[in-house]
mmCIF file of the N, C-alpha and C atoms, coordinates in Angstrom:
data_MODEL
# 
_entry.id   MODEL 
# 
loop_
_atom_site.group_PDB 
_atom_site.id 
_atom_site.type_symbol 
_atom_site.label_atom_id 
_atom_site.label_alt_id 
_atom_site.label_comp_id 
_atom_site.label_asym_id 
_atom_site.label_entity_id 
_atom_site.label_seq_id 
_atom_site.pdbx_PDB_ins_code 
_atom_site.Cartn_x 
_atom_site.Cartn_y 
_atom_site.Cartn_z 
_atom_site.occupancy 
_atom_site.B_iso_or_equiv 
_atom_site.pdbx_formal_charge 
_atom_site.auth_seq_id 
_atom_site.auth_comp_id 
_atom_site.auth_asym_id 
_atom_site.auth_atom_id 
_atom_site.pdbx_PDB_model_num 
ATOM 1   N N  . UNK A 1 1  ? -86.824 96.244  105.741 1.00 0.00 ? 1  UNK A N  1 
ATOM 2   C CA . UNK A 1 1  ? -86.427 97.585  105.397 1.00 0.00 ? 1  UNK A CA 1 
ATOM 3   C C  . UNK A 1 1  ? -86.683 98.375  104.030 1.00 0.00 ? 1  UNK A C  1 
ATOM 4   N N  . UNK A 1 2  ? -86.804 99.357  104.261 1.00 0.00 ? 2  UNK A N  1 
ATOM 5   C CA . UNK A 1 2  ? -87.272 100.332 103.007 1.00 0.00 ? 2  UNK A CA 1 
ATOM 6   C C  . UNK A 1 2  ? -86.531 100.887 102.357 1.00 0.00 ? 2  UNK A C  1 
ATOM 7   N N  . UNK A 1 3  ? -85.881 100.518 101.239 1.00 0.00 ? 3  UNK A N  1 
ATOM 8   C CA . UNK A 1 3  ? -84.767 101.190 100.466 1.00 0.00 ? 3  UNK A CA 1 
ATOM 9   C C  . UNK A 1 3  ? -85.154 102.282 99.373  1.00 0.00 ? 3  UNK A C  1 
ATOM 10  N N  . UNK A 1 4  ? -85.077 103.484 99.807  1.00 0.00 ? 4  UNK A N  1 
ATOM 11  C CA . UNK A 1 4  ? -85.215 104.288 98.869  1.00 0.00 ? 4  UNK A CA 1 
ATOM 12  C C  . UNK A 1 4  ? -84.352 104.628 97.825  1.00 0.00 ? 4  UNK A C  1 
ATOM 13  N N  . UNK A 1 5  ? -84.563 104.115 96.620  1.00 0.00 ? 5  UNK A N  1 
ATOM 14  C CA . UNK A 1 5  ? -83.532 104.175 95.672  1.00 0.00 ? 5  UNK A CA 1 
ATOM 15  C C  . UNK A 1 5  ? -83.741 105.423 94.517  1.00 0.00 ? 5  UNK A C  1 
ATOM 16  N N  . UNK A 1 6  ? -84.535 106.429 94.787  1.00 0.00 ? 6  UNK A N  1 
ATOM 17  C CA . UNK A 1 6  ? -84.685 107.631 94.261  1.00 0.00 ? 6  UNK A CA 1 
ATOM 18  C C  . UNK A 1 6  ? -83.851 108.935 94.566  1.00 0.00 ? 6  UNK A C  1 
ATOM 19  N N  . UNK A 1 7  ? -82.896 108.479 95.461  1.00 0.00 ? 7  UNK A N  1 
ATOM 20  C CA . UNK A 1 7  ? -82.261 109.610 96.133  1.00 0.00 ? 7  UNK A CA 1 
ATOM 21  C C  . UNK A 1 7  ? -81.987 110.666 95.087  1.00 0.00 ? 7  UNK A C  1 
ATOM 22  N N  . UNK A 1 8  ? -81.500 110.745 94.071  1.00 0.00 ? 8  UNK A N  1 
ATOM 23  C CA . UNK A 1 8  ? -81.419 111.947 92.914  1.00 0.00 ? 8  UNK A CA 1 
ATOM 24  C C  . UNK A 1 8  ? -82.412 112.738 92.731  1.00 0.00 ? 8  UNK A C  1 
ATOM 25  N N  . UNK A 1 9  ? -83.481 112.123 92.691  1.00 0.00 ? 9  UNK A N  1 
ATOM 26  C CA . UNK A 1 9  ? -84.936 112.655 92.468  1.00 0.00 ? 9  UNK A CA 1 
ATOM 27  C C  . UNK A 1 9  ? -85.090 113.575 93.604  1.00 0.00 ? 9  UNK A C  1 
ATOM 28  N N  . UNK A 1 10 ? -84.702 113.021 95.024  1.00 0.00 ? 10 UNK A N  1 
ATOM 29  C CA . UNK A 1 10 ? -85.220 113.788 96.295  1.00 0.00 ? 10 UNK A CA 1 
ATOM 30  C C  . UNK A 1 10 ? -84.423 115.076 96.179  1.00 0.00 ? 10 UNK A C  1 
ATOM 31  N N  . UNK A 1 11 ? -82.892 114.977 96.038  1.00 0.00 ? 11 UNK A N  1 
ATOM 32  C CA . UNK A 1 11 ? -82.238 116.142 95.816  1.00 0.00 ? 11 UNK A CA 1 
ATOM 33  C C  . UNK A 1 11 ? -82.648 117.101 94.784  1.00 0.00 ? 11 UNK A C  1 
ATOM 34  N N  . UNK A 1 12 ? -83.197 116.858 93.849  1.00 0.00 ? 12 UNK A N  1 
ATOM 35  C CA . UNK A 1 12 ? -83.704 117.762 92.877  1.00 0.00 ? 12 UNK A CA 1 
ATOM 36  C C  . UNK A 1 12 ? -84.956 118.250 93.495  1.00 0.00 ? 12 UNK A C  1 
ATOM 37  N N  . UNK A 1 13 ? -85.656 117.287 93.986  1.00 0.00 ? 13 UNK A N  1 
ATOM 38  C CA . UNK A 1 13 ? -87.134 117.919 94.528  1.00 0.00 ? 13 UNK A CA 1 
ATOM 39  C C  . UNK A 1 13 ? -86.897 118.953 95.637  1.00 0.00 ? 13 UNK A C  1 
ATOM 40  N N  . UNK A 1 14 ? -85.811 118.528 96.590  1.00 0.00 ? 14 UNK A N  1 
ATOM 41  C CA . UNK A 1 14 ? -85.602 119.554 97.824  1.00 0.00 ? 14 UNK A CA 1 
ATOM 42  C C  . UNK A 1 14 ? -84.971 120.906 97.161  1.00 0.00 ? 14 UNK A C  1 
ATOM 43  N N  . UNK A 1 15 ? -84.085 120.587 96.292  1.00 0.00 ? 15 UNK A N  1 
ATOM 44  C CA . UNK A 1 15 ? -83.582 122.340 95.860  1.00 0.00 ? 15 UNK A CA 1 
ATOM 45  C C  . UNK A 1 15 ? -84.475 122.995 94.934  1.00 0.00 ? 15 UNK A C  1 
ATOM 46  N N  . UNK A 1 16 ? -85.815 122.415 94.326  1.00 0.00 ? 16 UNK A N  1 
ATOM 47  C CA . UNK A 1 16 ? -86.227 123.156 94.195  1.00 0.00 ? 16 UNK A CA 1 
ATOM 48  C C  . UNK A 1 16 ? -87.565 123.999 94.949  1.00 0.00 ? 16 UNK A C  1 
ATOM 49  N N  . UNK A 1 17 ? -87.509 123.891 96.276  1.00 0.00 ? 17 UNK A N  1 
ATOM 50  C CA . UNK A 1 17 ? -88.179 124.166 97.013  1.00 0.00 ? 17 UNK A CA 1 
ATOM 51  C C  . UNK A 1 17 ? -87.688 125.942 97.172  1.00 0.00 ? 17 UNK A C  1 
ATOM 52  N N  . UNK A 1 18 ? -86.826 126.403 96.898  1.00 0.00 ? 18 UNK A N  1 
ATOM 53  C CA . UNK A 1 18 ? -86.263 127.893 96.801  1.00 0.00 ? 18 UNK A CA 1 
ATOM 54  C C  . UNK A 1 18 ? -87.670 128.557 96.108  1.00 0.00 ? 18 UNK A C  1 
ATOM 55  N N  . UNK A 1 19 ? -88.073 128.007 95.020  1.00 0.00 ? 19 UNK A N  1 
ATOM 56  C CA . UNK A 1 19 ? -89.177 128.877 94.122  1.00 0.00 ? 19 UNK A CA 1 
ATOM 57  C C  . UNK A 1 19 ? -89.947 129.610 95.050  1.00 0.00 ? 19 UNK A C  1 
ATOM 58  N N  . UNK A 1 20 ? -90.511 129.103 96.283  1.00 0.00 ? 20 UNK A N  1 
ATOM 59  C CA . UNK A 1 20 ? -91.420 129.129 96.704  1.00 0.00 ? 20 UNK A CA 1 
ATOM 60  C C  . UNK A 1 20 ? -91.203 130.871 97.827  1.00 0.00 ? 20 UNK A C  1 
ATOM 61  N N  . UNK A 1 21 ? -90.001 130.687 98.186  1.00 0.00 ? 21 UNK A N  1 
ATOM 62  C CA . UNK A 1 21 ? -89.511 131.588 99.027  1.00 0.00 ? 21 UNK A CA 1 
ATOM 63  C C  . UNK A 1 21 ? -89.084 132.782 98.256  1.00 0.00 ? 21 UNK A C  1 
ATOM 64  N N  . UNK A 1 22 ? -88.802 132.693 96.893  1.00 0.00 ? 22 UNK A N  1 
ATOM 65  C CA . UNK A 1 22 ? -88.938 133.956 96.206  1.00 0.00 ? 22 UNK A CA 1 
ATOM 66  C C  . UNK A 1 22 ? -89.839 134.624 95.926  1.00 0.00 ? 22 UNK A C  1 
ATOM 67  N N  . UNK A 1 23 ? -90.920 133.706 95.618  1.00 0.00 ? 23 UNK A N  1 
ATOM 68  C CA . UNK A 1 23 ? -92.335 134.319 95.126  1.00 0.00 ? 23 UNK A CA 1 
ATOM 69  C C  . UNK A 1 23 ? -92.971 134.857 96.272  1.00 0.00 ? 23 UNK A C  1 
ATOM 70  N N  . UNK A 1 24 ? -92.859 133.886 97.598  1.00 0.00 ? 24 UNK A N  1 
ATOM 71  C CA . UNK A 1 24 ? -93.549 134.690 98.748  1.00 0.00 ? 24 UNK A CA 1 
ATOM 72  C C  . UNK A 1 24 ? -92.750 136.001 99.152  1.00 0.00 ? 24 UNK A C  1 
ATOM 73  N N  . UNK A 1 25 ? -91.492 136.113 98.851  1.00 0.00 ? 25 UNK A N  1 
ATOM 74  C CA . UNK A 1 25 ? -91.165 137.688 99.328  1.00 0.00 ? 25 UNK A CA 1 
ATOM 75  C C  . UNK A 1 25 ? -91.277 138.743 98.426  1.00 0.00 ? 25 UNK A C  1 
ATOM 76  N N  . UNK A 1 26 ? -91.588 138.439 97.078  1.00 0.00 ? 26 UNK A N  1 
ATOM 77  C CA . UNK A 1 26 ? -92.109 139.324 96.043  1.00 0.00 ? 26 UNK A CA 1 
ATOM 78  C C  . UNK A 1 26 ? -93.655 139.790 96.449  1.00 0.00 ? 26 UNK A C  1 
ATOM 79  N N  . UNK A 1 27 ? -94.259 138.741 97.028  1.00 0.00 ? 27 UNK A N  1 
ATOM 80  C CA . UNK A 1 27 ? -95.777 138.868 96.916  1.00 0.00 ? 27 UNK A CA 1 
ATOM 81  C C  . UNK A 1 27 ? -96.188 139.688 98.518  1.00 0.00 ? 27 UNK A C  1 
ATOM 82  N N  . UNK A 1 28 ? -95.259 139.209 99.685  1.00 0.00 ? 28 UNK A N  1 
ATOM 83  C CA . UNK A 1 28 ? -95.618 140.053 100.577 1.00 0.00 ? 28 UNK A CA 1 
ATOM 84  C C  . UNK A 1 28 ? -95.014 141.413 101.077 1.00 0.00 ? 28 UNK A C  1 
ATOM 85  N N  . UNK A 1 29 ? -94.277 141.729 99.729  1.00 0.00 ? 29 UNK A N  1 
ATOM 86  C CA . UNK A 1 29 ? -93.708 143.285 99.792  1.00 0.00 ? 29 UNK A CA 1 
ATOM 87  C C  . UNK A 1 29 ? -94.798 144.339 99.469  1.00 0.00 ? 29 UNK A C  1 
ATOM 88  N N  . UNK A 1 30 ? -96.240 144.047 98.955  1.00 0.00 ? 30 UNK A N  1 
ATOM 89  C CA . UNK A 1 30 ? -97.106 144.748 98.568  1.00 0.00 ? 30 UNK A CA 1 
ATOM 90  C C  . UNK A 1 30 ? -96.924 145.762 97.734  1.00 0.00 ? 30 UNK A C  1 
ATOM 91  N N  . UNK A 1 31 ? -96.018 145.446 96.466  1.00 0.00 ? 31 UNK A N  1 
ATOM 92  C CA . UNK A 1 31 ? -95.384 146.313 95.476  1.00 0.00 ? 31 UNK A CA 1 
ATOM 93  C C  . UNK A 1 31 ? -95.828 145.489 94.398  1.00 0.00 ? 31 UNK A C  1 
ATOM 94  N N  . UNK A 1 32 ? -95.989 145.846 93.238  1.00 0.00 ? 32 UNK A N  1 
ATOM 95  C CA . UNK A 1 32 ? -96.364 145.666 91.822  1.00 0.00 ? 32 UNK A CA 1 
ATOM 96  C C  . UNK A 1 32 ? -94.914 145.214 91.282  1.00 0.00 ? 32 UNK A C  1 
ATOM 97  N N  . UNK A 1 33 ? -94.147 146.214 91.296  1.00 0.00 ? 33 UNK A N  1 
ATOM 98  C CA . UNK A 1 33 ? -92.530 145.831 90.962  1.00 0.00 ? 33 UNK A CA 1 
ATOM 99  C C  . UNK A 1 33 ? -91.734 144.976 91.444  1.00 0.00 ? 33 UNK A C  1 
ATOM 100 N N  . UNK A 1 34 ? -92.039 144.599 93.025  1.00 0.00 ? 34 UNK A N  1 
ATOM 101 C CA . UNK A 1 34 ? -91.277 143.815 93.303  1.00 0.00 ? 34 UNK A CA 1 
ATOM 102 C C  . UNK A 1 34 ? -91.896 142.271 93.042  1.00 0.00 ? 34 UNK A C  1 
ATOM 103 N N  . UNK A 1 35 ? -93.086 142.318 93.139  1.00 0.00 ? 35 UNK A N  1 
ATOM 104 C CA . UNK A 1 35 ? -93.989 140.843 92.678  1.00 0.00 ? 35 UNK A CA 1 
ATOM 105 C C  . UNK A 1 35 ? -93.356 140.788 91.212  1.00 0.00 ? 35 UNK A C  1 
ATOM 106 N N  . UNK A 1 36 ? -93.311 141.460 90.331  1.00 0.00 ? 36 UNK A N  1 
ATOM 107 C CA . UNK A 1 36 ? -92.808 141.139 88.855  1.00 0.00 ? 36 UNK A CA 1 
ATOM 108 C C  . UNK A 1 36 ? -91.473 141.015 88.676  1.00 0.00 ? 36 UNK A C  1 
ATOM 109 N N  . UNK A 1 37 ? -90.332 141.420 89.671  1.00 0.00 ? 37 UNK A N  1 
ATOM 110 C CA . UNK A 1 37 ? -89.097 141.052 89.815  1.00 0.00 ? 37 UNK A CA 1 
ATOM 111 C C  . UNK A 1 37 ? -89.379 139.714 90.744  1.00 0.00 ? 37 UNK A C  1 
ATOM 112 N N  . UNK A 1 38 ? -90.142 139.002 91.326  1.00 0.00 ? 38 UNK A N  1 
ATOM 113 C CA . UNK A 1 38 ? -90.137 137.786 91.693  1.00 0.00 ? 38 UNK A CA 1 
ATOM 114 C C  . UNK A 1 38 ? -90.767 136.881 90.791  1.00 0.00 ? 38 UNK A C  1 
ATOM 115 N N  . UNK A 1 39 ? -91.064 137.250 89.969  1.00 0.00 ? 39 UNK A N  1 
ATOM 116 C CA . UNK A 1 39 ? -92.146 136.339 88.967  1.00 0.00 ? 39 UNK A CA 1 
ATOM 117 C C  . UNK A 1 39 ? -90.792 135.964 87.939  1.00 0.00 ? 39 UNK A C  1 
ATOM 118 N N  . UNK A 1 40 ? -90.007 136.965 87.627  1.00 0.00 ? 40 UNK A N  1 
ATOM 119 C CA . UNK A 1 40 ? -88.918 137.182 86.814  1.00 0.00 ? 40 UNK A CA 1 
ATOM 120 C C  . UNK A 1 40 ? -87.923 135.916 87.404  1.00 0.00 ? 40 UNK A C  1 
ATOM 121 N N  . UNK A 1 41 ? -87.617 136.181 88.858  1.00 0.00 ? 41 UNK A N  1 
ATOM 122 C CA . UNK A 1 41 ? -86.758 135.441 89.324  1.00 0.00 ? 41 UNK A CA 1 
ATOM 123 C C  . UNK A 1 41 ? -86.969 134.065 89.453  1.00 0.00 ? 41 UNK A C  1 
ATOM 124 N N  . UNK A 1 42 ? -88.253 133.700 89.670  1.00 0.00 ? 42 UNK A N  1 
ATOM 125 C CA . UNK A 1 42 ? -88.917 132.348 89.812  1.00 0.00 ? 42 UNK A CA 1 
ATOM 126 C C  . UNK A 1 42 ? -88.609 131.517 88.418  1.00 0.00 ? 42 UNK A C  1 
ATOM 127 N N  . UNK A 1 43 ? -89.326 132.494 87.253  1.00 0.00 ? 43 UNK A N  1 
ATOM 128 C CA . UNK A 1 43 ? -89.119 131.860 85.846  1.00 0.00 ? 43 UNK A CA 1 
ATOM 129 C C  . UNK A 1 43 ? -87.471 131.452 85.480  1.00 0.00 ? 43 UNK A C  1 
ATOM 130 N N  . UNK A 1 44 ? -86.487 132.395 86.211  1.00 0.00 ? 44 UNK A N  1 
ATOM 131 C CA . UNK A 1 44 ? -85.312 132.236 85.799  1.00 0.00 ? 44 UNK A CA 1 
ATOM 132 C C  . UNK A 1 44 ? -84.640 130.787 86.584  1.00 0.00 ? 44 UNK A C  1 
ATOM 133 N N  . UNK A 1 45 ? -85.005 130.901 87.762  1.00 0.00 ? 45 UNK A N  1 
ATOM 134 C CA . UNK A 1 45 ? -84.983 129.479 88.753  1.00 0.00 ? 45 UNK A CA 1 
ATOM 135 C C  . UNK A 1 45 ? -85.175 128.290 88.147  1.00 0.00 ? 45 UNK A C  1 
ATOM 136 N N  . UNK A 1 46 ? -86.643 128.412 87.446  1.00 0.00 ? 46 UNK A N  1 
ATOM 137 C CA . UNK A 1 46 ? -87.048 127.198 87.080  1.00 0.00 ? 46 UNK A CA 1 
ATOM 138 C C  . UNK A 1 46 ? -86.273 126.787 85.296  1.00 0.00 ? 46 UNK A C  1 
ATOM 139 N N  . UNK A 1 47 ? -85.881 127.802 84.862  1.00 0.00 ? 47 UNK A N  1 
ATOM 140 C CA . UNK A 1 47 ? -85.434 127.557 83.652  1.00 0.00 ? 47 UNK A CA 1 
ATOM 141 C C  . UNK A 1 47 ? -83.866 126.667 83.870  1.00 0.00 ? 47 UNK A C  1 
ATOM 142 N N  . UNK A 1 48 ? -83.034 127.342 85.082  1.00 0.00 ? 48 UNK A N  1 
ATOM 143 C CA . UNK A 1 48 ? -81.654 126.859 85.398  1.00 0.00 ? 48 UNK A CA 1 
ATOM 144 C C  . UNK A 1 48 ? -82.006 125.075 85.985  1.00 0.00 ? 48 UNK A C  1 
ATOM 145 N N  . UNK A 1 49 ? -83.421 124.834 86.512  1.00 0.00 ? 49 UNK A N  1 
ATOM 146 C CA . UNK A 1 49 ? -83.422 123.791 87.303  1.00 0.00 ? 49 UNK A CA 1 
ATOM 147 C C  . UNK A 1 49 ? -83.737 122.656 86.101  1.00 0.00 ? 49 UNK A C  1 
ATOM 148 N N  . UNK A 1 50 ? -84.535 123.082 84.910  1.00 0.00 ? 50 UNK A N  1 
ATOM 149 C CA . UNK A 1 50 ? -84.860 122.147 83.712  1.00 0.00 ? 50 UNK A CA 1 
ATOM 150 C C  . UNK A 1 50 ? -83.617 121.814 83.251  1.00 0.00 ? 50 UNK A C  1 
ATOM 151 N N  . UNK A 1 51 ? -82.500 122.671 82.798  1.00 0.00 ? 51 UNK A N  1 
ATOM 152 C CA . UNK A 1 51 ? -81.180 122.349 82.229  1.00 0.00 ? 51 UNK A CA 1 
ATOM 153 C C  . UNK A 1 51 ? -80.410 121.405 83.285  1.00 0.00 ? 51 UNK A C  1 
ATOM 154 N N  . UNK A 1 52 ? -80.564 121.731 84.518  1.00 0.00 ? 52 UNK A N  1 
ATOM 155 C CA . UNK A 1 52 ? -79.964 120.932 85.723  1.00 0.00 ? 52 UNK A CA 1 
ATOM 156 C C  . UNK A 1 52 ? -80.504 119.380 85.814  1.00 0.00 ? 52 UNK A C  1 
ATOM 157 N N  . UNK A 1 53 ? -81.918 119.417 85.463  1.00 0.00 ? 53 UNK A N  1 
ATOM 158 C CA . UNK A 1 53 ? -82.314 117.687 85.701  1.00 0.00 ? 53 UNK A CA 1 
ATOM 159 C C  . UNK A 1 53 ? -82.113 117.496 84.259  1.00 0.00 ? 53 UNK A C  1 
ATOM 160 N N  . UNK A 1 54 ? -81.881 118.063 82.917  1.00 0.00 ? 54 UNK A N  1 
ATOM 161 C CA . UNK A 1 54 ? -81.573 117.293 81.776  1.00 0.00 ? 54 UNK A CA 1 
ATOM 162 C C  . UNK A 1 54 ? -80.108 116.715 81.960  1.00 0.00 ? 54 UNK A C  1 
ATOM 163 N N  . UNK A 1 55 ? -79.109 117.809 82.532  1.00 0.00 ? 55 UNK A N  1 
ATOM 164 C CA . UNK A 1 55 ? -77.691 116.644 82.681  1.00 0.00 ? 55 UNK A CA 1 
ATOM 165 C C  . UNK A 1 55 ? -77.901 115.839 83.567  1.00 0.00 ? 55 UNK A C  1 
ATOM 166 N N  . UNK A 1 56 ? -78.421 115.813 85.036  1.00 0.00 ? 56 UNK A N  1 
ATOM 167 C CA . UNK A 1 56 ? -78.690 114.710 85.829  1.00 0.00 ? 56 UNK A CA 1 
ATOM 168 C C  . UNK A 1 56 ? -79.164 113.578 85.171  1.00 0.00 ? 56 UNK A C  1 
ATOM 169 N N  . UNK A 1 57 ? -80.307 113.825 84.080  1.00 0.00 ? 57 UNK A N  1 
ATOM 170 C CA . UNK A 1 57 ? -80.794 112.950 83.568  1.00 0.00 ? 57 UNK A CA 1 
ATOM 171 C C  . UNK A 1 57 ? -79.988 112.005 82.838  1.00 0.00 ? 57 UNK A C  1 
ATOM 172 N N  . UNK A 1 58 ? -78.875 112.697 82.017  1.00 0.00 ? 58 UNK A N  1 
ATOM 173 C CA . UNK A 1 58 ? -78.026 111.995 81.399  1.00 0.00 ? 58 UNK A CA 1 
ATOM 174 C C  . UNK A 1 58 ? -77.059 111.173 82.262  1.00 0.00 ? 58 UNK A C  1 
ATOM 175 N N  . UNK A 1 59 ? -76.856 111.784 83.399  1.00 0.00 ? 59 UNK A N  1 
ATOM 176 C CA . UNK A 1 59 ? -75.735 110.975 84.459  1.00 0.00 ? 59 UNK A CA 1 
ATOM 177 C C  . UNK A 1 59 ? -76.575 109.826 84.870  1.00 0.00 ? 59 UNK A C  1 
ATOM 178 N N  . UNK A 1 60 ? -77.956 109.751 84.797  1.00 0.00 ? 60 UNK A N  1 
ATOM 179 C CA . UNK A 1 60 ? -78.669 108.784 85.437  1.00 0.00 ? 60 UNK A CA 1 
ATOM 180 C C  . UNK A 1 60 ? -78.850 107.548 84.197  1.00 0.00 ? 60 UNK A C  1 
ATOM 181 N N  . UNK A 1 61 ? -78.609 108.008 83.150  1.00 0.00 ? 61 UNK A N  1 
ATOM 182 C CA . UNK A 1 61 ? -78.998 106.958 81.703  1.00 0.00 ? 61 UNK A CA 1 
ATOM 183 C C  . UNK A 1 61 ? -77.655 106.165 81.896  1.00 0.00 ? 61 UNK A C  1 
ATOM 184 N N  . UNK A 1 62 ? -76.435 107.084 81.947  1.00 0.00 ? 62 UNK A N  1 
ATOM 185 C CA . UNK A 1 62 ? -75.078 106.325 81.533  1.00 0.00 ? 62 UNK A CA 1 
ATOM 186 C C  . UNK A 1 62 ? -74.902 105.455 82.972  1.00 0.00 ? 62 UNK A C  1 
ATOM 187 N N  . UNK A 1 63 ? -75.012 105.870 83.615  1.00 0.00 ? 63 UNK A N  1 
ATOM 188 C CA . UNK A 1 63 ? -74.938 105.070 84.996  1.00 0.00 ? 63 UNK A CA 1 
ATOM 189 C C  . UNK A 1 63 ? -75.717 104.089 85.334  1.00 0.00 ? 63 UNK A C  1 
ATOM 190 N N  . UNK A 1 64 ? -76.764 104.141 85.010  1.00 0.00 ? 64 UNK A N  1 
ATOM 191 C CA . UNK A 1 64 ? -77.931 102.940 85.065  1.00 0.00 ? 64 UNK A CA 1 
ATOM 192 C C  . UNK A 1 64 ? -78.675 102.976 86.376  1.00 0.00 ? 64 UNK A C  1 
ATOM 193 N N  . UNK A 1 65 ? -78.918 103.729 87.122  1.00 0.00 ? 65 UNK A N  1 
ATOM 194 C CA . UNK A 1 65 ? -79.773 104.126 88.668  1.00 0.00 ? 65 UNK A CA 1 
ATOM 195 C C  . UNK A 1 65 ? -79.705 105.512 89.046  1.00 0.00 ? 65 UNK A C  1 
ATOM 196 N N  . UNK A 1 66 ? -80.718 105.513 89.677  1.00 0.00 ? 66 UNK A N  1 
ATOM 197 C CA . UNK A 1 66 ? -80.726 106.681 90.440  1.00 0.00 ? 66 UNK A CA 1 
ATOM 198 C C  . UNK A 1 66 ? -80.112 106.826 91.829  1.00 0.00 ? 66 UNK A C  1 
ATOM 199 N N  . UNK A 1 67 ? -79.600 105.832 92.199  1.00 0.00 ? 67 UNK A N  1 
ATOM 200 C CA . UNK A 1 67 ? -79.031 105.562 93.703  1.00 0.00 ? 67 UNK A CA 1 
ATOM 201 C C  . UNK A 1 67 ? -77.729 106.210 93.597  1.00 0.00 ? 67 UNK A C  1 
ATOM 202 N N  . UNK A 1 68 ? -77.455 107.072 94.488  1.00 0.00 ? 68 UNK A N  1 
ATOM 203 C CA . UNK A 1 68 ? -75.963 107.599 94.536  1.00 0.00 ? 68 UNK A CA 1 
ATOM 204 C C  . UNK A 1 68 ? -74.827 106.601 94.544  1.00 0.00 ? 68 UNK A C  1 
ATOM 205 N N  . UNK A 1 69 ? -75.194 105.798 95.462  1.00 0.00 ? 69 UNK A N  1 
ATOM 206 C CA . UNK A 1 69 ? -74.126 104.495 95.046  1.00 0.00 ? 69 UNK A CA 1 
ATOM 207 C C  . UNK A 1 69 ? -73.876 103.747 93.956  1.00 0.00 ? 69 UNK A C  1 
ATOM 208 N N  . UNK A 1 70 ? -74.996 103.635 92.901  1.00 0.00 ? 70 UNK A N  1 
ATOM 209 C CA . UNK A 1 70 ? -74.905 103.160 91.702  1.00 0.00 ? 70 UNK A CA 1 
ATOM 210 C C  . UNK A 1 70 ? -74.041 104.147 90.732  1.00 0.00 ? 70 UNK A C  1 
ATOM 211 N N  . UNK A 1 71 ? -74.190 105.582 91.172  1.00 0.00 ? 71 UNK A N  1 
ATOM 212 C CA . UNK A 1 71 ? -73.527 106.203 90.238  1.00 0.00 ? 71 UNK A CA 1 
ATOM 213 C C  . UNK A 1 71 ? -72.169 106.465 90.765  1.00 0.00 ? 71 UNK A C  1 
ATOM 214 N N  . UNK A 1 72 ? -71.617 106.320 91.713  1.00 0.00 ? 72 UNK A N  1 
ATOM 215 C CA . UNK A 1 72 ? -70.293 106.689 92.349  1.00 0.00 ? 72 UNK A CA 1 
ATOM 216 C C  . UNK A 1 72 ? -69.541 105.098 91.942  1.00 0.00 ? 72 UNK A C  1 
ATOM 217 N N  . UNK A 1 73 ? -70.470 104.028 91.965  1.00 0.00 ? 73 UNK A N  1 
ATOM 218 C CA . UNK A 1 73 ? -69.678 102.868 91.272  1.00 0.00 ? 73 UNK A CA 1 
ATOM 219 C C  . UNK A 1 73 ? -69.204 102.627 89.805  1.00 0.00 ? 73 UNK A C  1 
ATOM 220 N N  . UNK A 1 74 ? -70.145 103.751 89.168  1.00 0.00 ? 74 UNK A N  1 
ATOM 221 C CA . UNK A 1 74 ? -70.014 103.473 87.406  1.00 0.00 ? 74 UNK A CA 1 
ATOM 222 C C  . UNK A 1 74 ? -68.967 104.329 87.432  1.00 0.00 ? 74 UNK A C  1 
ATOM 223 N N  . UNK A 1 75 ? -68.560 105.569 88.149  1.00 0.00 ? 75 UNK A N  1 
ATOM 224 C CA . UNK A 1 75 ? -67.560 106.421 87.710  1.00 0.00 ? 75 UNK A CA 1 
ATOM 225 C C  . UNK A 1 75 ? -66.287 105.735 88.280  1.00 0.00 ? 75 UNK A C  1 
ATOM 226 N N  . UNK A 1 76 ? -66.393 104.995 89.417  1.00 0.00 ? 76 UNK A N  1 
ATOM 227 C CA . UNK A 1 76 ? -65.199 104.013 89.454  1.00 0.00 ? 76 UNK A CA 1 
ATOM 228 C C  . UNK A 1 76 ? -64.400 103.237 88.662  1.00 0.00 ? 76 UNK A C  1 
ATOM 229 N N  . UNK A 1 77 ? -65.250 102.510 87.705  1.00 0.00 ? 77 UNK A N  1 
ATOM 230 C CA . UNK A 1 77 ? -65.260 102.010 86.713  1.00 0.00 ? 77 UNK A CA 1 
ATOM 231 C C  . UNK A 1 77 ? -64.826 102.254 85.599  1.00 0.00 ? 77 UNK A C  1 
ATOM 232 N N  . UNK A 1 78 ? -65.094 103.520 85.430  1.00 0.00 ? 78 UNK A N  1 
ATOM 233 C CA . UNK A 1 78 ? -64.357 104.368 83.811  1.00 0.00 ? 78 UNK A CA 1 
ATOM 234 C C  . UNK A 1 78 ? -63.024 104.405 84.176  1.00 0.00 ? 78 UNK A C  1 
# 
């Protein structure tokens, strides 16, 4: 049986898919200002995701693994 031990990376990857809907909605309106606003929203979303990724990287380093079970076990031991 194949065990995926990168569940935290999967969560981060799935949460970053919202960027495409933001950009697509601005592009489909056929207005330059809406597209510019969508590009601004995408840049803001990406900057928040970078900081969230760095915070989660710190959790991974201190817990010792990417799996949610490992993170949960390290919190119980503290």
